[in-house]
TORTI-881239 format. One record per residue (C-alpha): x, y, z; residue number from 1; residue in one letter. Coordinates in pm, 1 decimal, padded with zeros to 6 digits, always signed. Each point is the difference from the previous one (the first is absolute). Layout:
N
[[X,Y,Z],NUM,A] ...
//
This chain:
355
[[-01970.1,-03700.2,+11308.7],1,M] [[-00279.3,+00080.1,+00244.0],2,R] [[-00031.2,+00353.4,+00137.9],3,S] [[+00045.9,+00036.5,+00372.9],4,G] [[+00216.2,+00116.5,+00288.2],5,L] [[+00215.7,-00219.5,+00219.1],6,L] [[+00094.8,+00135.3,+00343.0],7,F] [[+00278.7,-00219.0,+00131.7],8,L] [[-00047.3,-00108.6,+00359.8],9,L] [[+00350.2,-00124.1,+00062.2],10,L] [[+00186.9,+00198.3,+00264.5],11,C] [[+00343.2,-00101.9,-00111.6],12,C] [[+00193.1,+00040.5,-00322.3],13,V] [[+00233.0,-00261.5,-00141.0],14,V] [[+00356.9,+00133.1,+00029.6],15,P] [[+00129.0,+00130.9,-00328.1],16,A] [[+00282.6,-00174.0,-00179.6],17,A] [[+00314.9,+00207.7,-00047.1],18,P] [[-00030.4,+00247.8,-00284.6],19,A] [[+00161.5,-00128.3,-00318.3],20,A] [[+00242.1,+00175.8,-00227.8],21,D] [[-00148.2,+00152.9,-00313.4],22,Y] [[+00164.5,+00161.1,-00302.2],23,P] [[+00056.8,+00375.3,-00000.8],24,P] [[-00259.8,+00204.6,-00185.9],25,P] [[+00057.8,+00181.5,-00326.9],26,R] [[-00104.0,+00365.2,+00010.0],27,D] [[-00149.1,+00195.4,-00286.5],28,G] [[-00204.8,+00306.1,-00091.4],29,D] [[-00291.4,+00021.5,-00240.1],30,Y] [[-00084.8,+00344.4,-00136.0],31,L] [[-00364.8,+00057.7,-00088.6],32,I] [[-00037.4,+00290.7,-00240.9],33,R] [[-00281.2,+00253.7,+00037.9],34,D] [[-00170.6,-00171.9,+00294.0],35,F] [[-00353.1,+00124.4,+00062.5],36,H] [[-00122.5,-00009.5,+00359.2],37,F] [[-00360.7,-00047.2,+00106.0],38,A] [[+00009.0,+00355.5,+00139.1],39,S] [[+00051.8,+00136.4,-00351.8],40,G] [[+00363.2,+00087.1,+00069.8],41,E] [[+00280.8,-00136.5,-00216.2],42,T] [[+00371.4,-00069.9,+00014.0],43,L] [[+00205.7,-00004.0,-00317.9],44,P] [[+00203.6,-00282.2,+00150.3],45,E] [[-00092.5,-00227.1,+00290.4],46,L] [[+00279.5,-00221.7,+00132.6],47,R] [[-00092.3,-00336.2,+00153.0],48,I] [[+00288.5,-00175.1,+00172.2],49,H] [[-00012.6,-00376.2,+00044.0],50,Y] [[+00194.0,-00306.2,+00112.3],51,R] [[-00022.3,-00344.8,-00154.1],52,T] [[+00103.7,-00349.3,+00100.9],53,F] [[+00022.8,-00292.0,-00241.3],54,G] [[-00091.6,-00013.7,-00368.6],55,E] [[-00335.9,+00002.8,-00181.7],56,P] [[-00106.0,-00321.6,-00170.2],57,R] [[-00259.9,-00031.3,-00273.2],58,T] [[-00207.0,-00293.2,-00116.8],59,D] [[-00040.6,-00119.5,-00358.7],60,A] [[-00255.1,+00276.7,-00060.3],61,H] [[+00228.0,+00279.3,+00120.6],62,G] [[-00180.6,+00045.3,+00332.6],63,V] [[+00221.9,+00075.7,+00299.7],64,V] [[-00081.4,-00260.9,+00263.1],65,R] [[+00229.7,+00074.5,+00293.9],66,N] [[-00030.8,+00374.8,+00065.6],67,A] [[-00071.3,+00118.2,+00355.3],68,V] [[-00082.5,+00362.9,+00079.9],69,L] [[+00052.4,+00106.1,+00364.0],70,I] [[-00097.3,+00351.5,+00110.1],71,M] [[+00118.4,+00173.6,+00317.5],72,H] [[-00175.1,+00205.8,+00266.7],73,G] [[-00044.1,+00372.4,+00058.0],74,T] [[+00329.8,+00190.0,+00039.7],75,S] [[+00195.3,-00315.0,-00087.0],76,G] [[+00157.5,-00126.8,-00320.8],77,S] [[+00084.9,-00325.5,-00169.9],78,G] [[+00325.9,+00006.9,+00195.0],79,A] [[-00195.2,-00026.8,+00326.9],80,S] [[-00097.8,-00355.3,-00098.9],81,L] [[+00354.7,-00109.3,-00081.0],82,V] [[+00066.7,-00113.6,+00354.7],83,R] [[+00031.5,-00322.3,+00194.4],84,A] [[-00357.8,+00006.9,+00132.5],85,E] [[-00149.3,+00022.7,-00348.6],86,F] [[+00231.1,-00086.2,-00289.6],87,A] [[+00200.4,-00232.8,+00224.0],88,G] [[-00313.2,-00204.5,+00067.1],89,E] [[-00131.2,-00000.8,-00356.9],90,L] [[+00262.2,+00045.1,-00274.4],91,F] [[+00261.1,-00260.7,+00092.1],92,G] [[+00046.7,-00349.8,-00149.3],93,P] [[-00298.5,-00221.5,+00072.7],94,G] [[-00201.4,+00284.1,+00153.0],95,Q] [[-00349.8,+00103.8,-00119.4],96,P] [[+00127.7,+00263.8,-00243.9],97,L] [[+00334.3,-00156.3,-00085.6],98,D] [[+00179.7,+00253.8,-00220.2],99,A] [[+00143.0,-00289.0,-00198.4],100,G] [[-00353.1,-00076.8,-00116.7],101,H] [[-00188.2,+00332.2,+00014.5],102,Y] [[+00057.7,+00343.6,-00153.3],103,F] [[-00068.3,+00234.7,+00291.6],104,I] [[-00061.1,+00372.7,-00050.6],105,V] [[+00012.1,+00248.1,+00289.8],106,L] [[-00083.4,+00352.7,-00121.7],107,P] [[+00030.3,+00323.1,+00193.9],108,D] [[-00343.3,+00158.7,-00022.0],109,G] [[-00050.3,+00354.9,-00121.9],110,I] [[+00119.1,+00235.9,+00273.4],111,G] [[+00213.5,-00265.9,+00167.4],112,H] [[+00356.6,-00126.8,+00004.2],113,G] [[+00191.3,+00084.9,-00316.1],114,K] [[-00309.5,+00063.8,-00211.6],115,S] [[-00114.2,+00354.0,-00082.6],116,S] [[-00114.8,+00181.7,+00314.3],117,K] [[-00061.3,+00350.2,+00135.7],118,P] [[+00339.9,+00028.5,+00167.9],119,S] [[+00173.5,-00036.0,-00337.9],120,D] [[-00056.3,+00371.9,-00049.8],121,G] [[-00363.7,+00079.2,-00075.2],122,L] [[-00096.0,-00016.4,+00368.4],123,H] [[-00371.4,+00085.7,+00038.4],124,A] [[-00022.7,+00064.1,-00375.1],125,R] [[+00043.1,-00372.2,-00062.3],126,F] [[-00319.5,-00153.0,-00143.7],127,P] [[-00240.7,-00117.1,+00268.2],128,H] [[+00017.2,-00369.4,-00079.3],129,Y] [[-00252.3,-00255.7,+00119.7],130,S] [[-00010.7,-00378.4,+00031.7],131,Y] [[-00154.6,-00020.3,-00346.7],132,D] [[+00305.3,+00178.4,-00139.0],133,D] [[+00234.8,-00229.8,+00189.5],134,M] [[-00170.1,-00314.6,-00130.1],135,V] [[+00004.6,+00136.9,-00353.8],136,Q] [[+00373.9,+00069.5,+00024.2],137,A] [[+00060.7,-00351.9,+00136.6],138,E] [[-00196.8,-00146.1,-00289.6],139,Y] [[+00198.6,+00201.7,-00254.9],140,L] [[+00326.8,-00106.9,+00162.8],141,L] [[-00089.9,-00366.2,-00038.0],142,L] [[-00164.5,+00004.0,-00340.5],143,T] [[+00201.2,+00263.2,-00184.7],144,Q] [[+00319.5,+00028.1,+00199.4],145,G] [[+00066.7,-00366.8,+00081.3],146,L] [[-00218.8,-00156.7,-00273.6],147,K] [[-00190.0,-00213.2,+00250.9],148,I] [[-00338.3,-00100.8,-00138.5],149,N] [[-00112.5,-00221.9,+00286.7],150,H] [[+00074.4,-00049.9,+00370.5],151,A] [[-00003.3,-00316.4,+00202.6],152,R] [[-00058.7,+00208.1,+00312.2],153,L] [[-00076.3,+00360.9,+00092.9],154,V] [[+00047.5,+00080.7,+00368.5],155,M] [[+00083.3,+00289.0,+00229.0],156,G] [[+00036.9,+00120.5,+00357.9],157,T] [[-00222.4,+00270.7,+00153.5],158,S] [[-00028.6,+00262.4,-00277.2],159,M] [[+00129.9,-00263.9,-00240.2],160,G] [[-00272.5,-00232.3,+00125.4],161,G] [[-00259.5,+00264.1,-00080.3],162,M] [[+00150.0,+00027.1,-00346.3],163,H] [[-00039.5,-00377.6,-00026.8],164,T] [[-00377.5,+00025.8,+00043.9],165,W] [[-00002.4,+00268.2,-00270.3],166,M] [[+00207.6,-00214.9,-00235.6],167,W] [[-00253.7,-00279.7,+00040.9],168,G] [[-00280.6,+00233.3,-00107.0],169,E] [[+00172.9,+00209.1,-00267.0],170,Q] [[+00211.5,-00270.1,-00167.9],171,H] [[-00214.9,-00305.1,+00066.9],172,R] [[+00159.6,-00241.6,-00246.1],173,D] [[+00360.4,+00104.9,+00048.3],174,F] [[+00084.0,-00223.9,+00296.0],175,M] [[-00050.9,-00354.8,+00121.0],176,D] [[-00018.4,+00086.6,+00370.7],177,T] [[-00024.6,+00295.6,+00239.8],178,L] [[+00128.3,+00042.9,+00357.4],179,M] [[-00071.3,+00329.4,+00179.9],180,P] [[+00170.1,+00029.1,+00340.4],181,L] [[-00076.7,+00237.4,+00286.6],182,G] [[-00294.4,+00190.7,-00147.4],183,C] [[-00376.8,+00004.2,-00046.7],184,L] [[-00209.1,+00002.3,-00320.8],185,P] [[-00188.0,+00312.9,+00100.7],186,A] [[+00032.7,+00376.9,-00018.5],187,Q] [[+00242.3,+00158.8,+00247.3],188,I] [[-00216.4,+00105.1,+00295.3],189,S] [[-00024.7,+00003.9,+00378.1],190,G] [[+00326.3,+00002.7,+00194.1],191,R] [[+00196.7,-00085.6,-00313.9],192,N] [[-00117.2,+00320.9,-00167.2],193,R] [[+00034.1,+00208.0,+00315.7],194,V] [[+00366.4,-00076.1,+00071.2],195,W] [[+00082.5,+00069.8,-00365.8],196,R] [[-00198.4,+00326.3,+00005.5],197,R] [[+00163.6,+00110.0,+00327.0],198,M] [[+00344.8,-00060.1,-00146.8],199,T] [[-00080.9,+00184.0,-00324.0],200,I] [[-00152.0,+00293.3,+00189.7],201,D] [[+00295.4,+00023.8,+00237.4],202,A] [[+00231.9,+00052.4,-00297.3],203,I] [[-00226.4,+00217.4,-00213.2],204,R] [[-00087.8,+00234.7,+00288.3],205,N] [[+00359.5,+00036.9,+00118.0],206,D] [[+00116.6,+00359.9,-00074.3],207,P] [[+00346.4,-00139.0,-00072.2],208,D] [[-00140.6,-00222.8,-00275.0],209,W] [[-00012.0,+00320.4,-00208.6],210,R] [[-00237.5,-00139.5,-00259.3],211,G] [[+00236.7,-00290.6,-00055.5],212,G] [[+00305.2,+00213.3,-00082.3],213,D] [[+00188.4,-00042.7,+00328.5],214,Y] [[+00378.9,-00000.6,+00010.4],215,Q] [[+00016.2,-00221.0,+00309.3],216,T] [[-00254.9,-00258.0,+00109.5],217,E] [[-00291.0,+00163.5,+00187.6],218,P] [[-00039.4,-00092.4,+00369.7],219,P] [[-00330.6,-00170.8,-00084.0],220,S] [[+00195.5,-00286.0,-00153.6],221,L] [[+00082.4,-00102.5,+00356.6],222,R] [[-00372.3,-00032.7,+00072.2],223,T] [[-00048.6,-00200.4,-00319.8],224,A] [[+00280.3,-00239.9,+00087.8],225,L] [[-00142.8,-00043.6,+00348.1],226,G] [[-00331.9,-00104.9,-00153.2],227,M] [[+00176.5,-00256.1,-00216.3],228,L] [[+00171.0,-00146.5,+00306.6],229,W] [[-00330.4,-00013.8,+00185.8],230,L] [[-00196.3,-00181.0,-00271.9],231,M] [[+00256.2,-00239.5,-00143.8],232,S] [[+00032.0,-00259.1,+00277.4],233,S] [[-00205.5,-00154.2,+00280.2],234,N] [[-00031.7,+00134.3,+00356.7],235,P] [[+00183.3,-00290.8,+00161.6],236,V] [[+00311.6,+00042.7,-00213.5],237,L] [[-00006.4,+00375.2,+00055.8],238,R] [[-00029.5,-00055.4,+00375.4],239,Q] [[+00295.6,-00237.5,-00009.0],240,Q] [[+00202.9,+00259.6,-00187.5],241,E] [[-00105.0,+00281.7,+00231.0],242,A] [[-00089.4,-00139.0,+00346.6],243,P] [[+00058.3,+00328.4,+00188.1],244,T] [[-00072.9,+00365.7,-00064.3],245,L] [[+00366.5,+00078.3,-00052.0],246,A] [[+00052.4,-00292.7,-00237.8],247,Q] [[-00314.4,+00087.6,-00194.7],248,A] [[+00132.9,+00352.1,-00057.3],249,D] [[+00340.6,-00137.9,-00096.8],250,K] [[-00143.3,-00253.9,-00245.8],251,V] [[-00228.6,+00256.2,-00164.7],252,L] [[+00275.6,+00260.3,-00026.0],253,D] [[+00234.2,-00256.0,-00154.2],254,S] [[-00261.9,-00109.6,-00255.8],255,Y] [[-00080.7,+00359.0,-00096.7],256,I] [[+00363.8,+00107.4,-00019.6],257,D] [[+00073.5,-00293.6,-00228.2],258,S] [[-00305.0,+00072.4,-00214.3],259,G] [[+00094.4,+00363.2,-00046.5],260,L] [[+00308.1,-00116.3,-00188.3],261,K] [[-00199.6,-00183.4,-00265.9],262,S] [[-00360.9,+00130.0,-00006.1],263,F] [[-00125.9,+00306.8,-00184.6],264,D] [[-00314.7,+00180.1,+00115.4],265,A] [[-00143.0,+00051.7,-00349.6],266,N] [[+00072.0,-00359.1,-00100.2],267,D] [[-00172.3,-00135.7,+00309.9],268,L] [[-00298.6,+00231.1,-00027.3],269,M] [[-00051.5,-00089.5,-00366.3],270,Y] [[+00033.7,-00372.7,+00074.0],271,A] [[-00265.6,+00010.5,+00271.3],272,L] [[-00233.3,+00215.1,-00209.5],273,A] [[+00025.3,-00237.6,-00298.4],274,A] [[-00242.6,-00243.0,+00166.5],275,S] [[-00288.4,+00246.0,-00052.1],276,R] [[-00135.2,-00187.8,-00304.5],277,D] [[+00038.4,-00350.8,+00141.7],278,Y] [[-00336.4,-00177.6,+00002.9],279,D] [[-00004.3,-00353.1,-00143.8],280,P] [[-00323.9,-00089.6,+00177.4],281,G] [[-00250.3,+00067.5,-00281.6],282,P] [[+00181.0,-00230.1,-00247.8],283,A] [[+00113.9,-00296.0,+00210.9],284,L] [[-00219.3,-00239.6,-00198.2],285,E] [[+00207.8,+00081.1,-00309.8],286,K] [[+00311.5,-00168.2,+00141.9],287,I] [[+00032.8,-00332.0,-00179.7],288,V] [[+00346.0,-00120.4,+00108.7],289,A] [[+00034.8,-00205.6,+00320.2],290,P] [[+00070.2,+00248.3,+00280.2],291,L] [[+00135.1,-00061.5,+00348.9],292,L] [[-00002.0,+00298.8,+00236.3],293,A] [[+00212.8,-00012.7,+00315.6],294,V] [[-00029.3,+00234.8,+00298.1],295,N] [[+00117.1,-00025.5,+00361.0],296,S] [[-00221.1,+00029.1,+00306.5],297,A] [[+00225.2,+00260.1,+00164.9],298,D] [[-00003.2,+00241.4,-00295.2],299,D] [[-00100.9,+00343.3,+00134.2],300,L] [[-00066.0,+00128.9,-00351.2],301,I] [[-00220.0,-00293.0,-00110.2],302,N] [[-00139.5,-00155.5,+00320.7],303,P] [[-00211.6,-00315.1,-00048.3],304,P] [[-00264.3,+00136.8,+00238.0],305,E] [[-00127.5,+00213.5,-00286.7],306,L] [[-00123.6,-00310.6,-00181.3],307,G] [[+00070.3,+00160.0,-00337.8],308,I] [[+00218.4,-00276.7,-00139.8],309,L] [[-00236.6,-00271.4,+00119.7],310,E] [[-00294.9,+00173.4,-00165.9],311,R] [[+00163.8,+00102.1,-00327.4],312,E] [[+00195.8,-00317.3,-00078.9],313,I] [[-00332.1,-00179.2,-00052.4],314,K] [[-00053.4,+00213.6,-00308.5],315,R] [[+00323.4,-00112.8,-00167.0],316,V] [[-00085.3,-00301.2,-00220.6],317,P] [[+00321.2,-00188.5,+00077.4],318,H] [[+00098.6,+00184.7,+00314.1],319,G] [[+00126.8,-00118.5,+00334.4],320,R] [[+00133.0,+00189.7,+00300.9],321,A] [[+00222.8,-00085.5,+00293.4],322,V] [[+00041.9,+00199.3,+00320.8],323,V] [[+00316.7,-00099.5,+00182.4],324,I] [[-00057.6,+00008.6,+00378.2],325,P] [[+00212.0,+00208.9,+00228.5],326,Y] [[+00311.7,-00175.8,+00127.0],327,S] [[+00355.9,+00075.7,+00101.4],328,E] [[+00087.2,-00032.0,-00370.2],329,A] [[-00243.8,+00261.1,-00135.4],330,T] [[+00091.5,+00365.5,-00047.0],331,H] [[-00330.0,+00182.1,-00029.2],332,G] [[-00042.0,+00166.4,-00337.3],333,H] [[+00361.3,-00088.0,-00076.9],334,G] [[-00084.2,-00373.1,+00000.2],335,S] [[-00049.7,+00022.7,-00375.3],336,H] [[+00377.6,+00017.3,-00046.3],337,T] [[+00075.9,-00305.0,+00217.9],338,Y] [[-00056.7,-00270.0,-00258.2],339,A] [[+00055.9,-00285.7,+00244.7],340,A] [[-00345.0,+00082.0,+00140.7],341,L] [[-00188.1,-00053.6,-00325.5],342,W] [[+00216.9,-00163.2,-00263.8],343,K] [[-00175.0,-00336.0,+00039.8],344,R] [[-00316.6,+00168.0,-00129.8],345,Y] [[+00195.1,+00132.2,-00295.3],346,L] [[+00111.6,-00354.9,-00075.5],347,E] [[-00365.5,-00108.6,+00002.7],348,E] [[-00098.2,+00285.1,-00229.5],349,L] [[+00272.2,-00086.1,-00250.0],350,L] [[-00154.9,-00345.7,-00041.8],351,K] [[-00281.5,+00173.8,-00189.1],352,S] [[+00012.1,-00088.3,-00370.8],353,P] [[+00124.7,+00241.4,-00262.3],354,E] [[-00267.4,+00203.7,-00175.0],355,R] 
//
């Protein structure tokens, strides 16, 4: 496959077919004993929660041929992908990742969902995990927990997309194909670093954070949630949601009030800080599996104007990139979860031969 970037010029998107039914997931937990973090910290027991669809199938040599690993974004979980816009477009009968054919694994990353996280009790004494730690835990879940020795596809959204680049470099022969969504193969910098840093600082410098040992959520969590609302969609959709001053205040207050019921300040701060070691750029030439990166033109976190994806994809031996143009169907950074926008490219990628 030739390296290159394709910027689609079409201004319309083919209407999506109705989302199909898919089987319910099976939940499980894998306990990793004496997990050593890159920071030098350890946990005697690290819990990784996961969901699976379908059953693994091996060939005559005992190699699993139908495993698919899908990793979620920052502050999300595997459950955030079990929805009509994602699973309903991919996991149903006859769809690209038909659960009757594939064995699909959706883990909750360290610090997220039902996996071990600061809010479980250690608070700011929880190990300061990084993306390297998260990828290592994902690898141990598959290879030791689920006995998966090969993947047909490794893919992810946003943070999970960044993990996908890392998988391609660190576990080069493990997968047939790679599909990072909503991310860039470069160190976190510019506006992407600044909004993360501002959110982290707002929490850490809040007197009511109390070194992480607060009894009620510190007021700075409201600021953090406001930043998430600001960055996660495109300006047109936000204007439609909030066309007047009064409605803008109402929409923001509603989003924050809802978030306060489910978000934890330590968990969010840790999750944003975990990207500090992300830098796949120096080793992109080491990726040997066919890779298809998909971003959207209205992504405030990874805007195409930066030219980073266009420049770096040329270094991936079997890499290709697609930037979906803005349309009424795109959702800014959140476009990575709307599979109708990009599933045809996934179908193309899955035509790549097994390795």
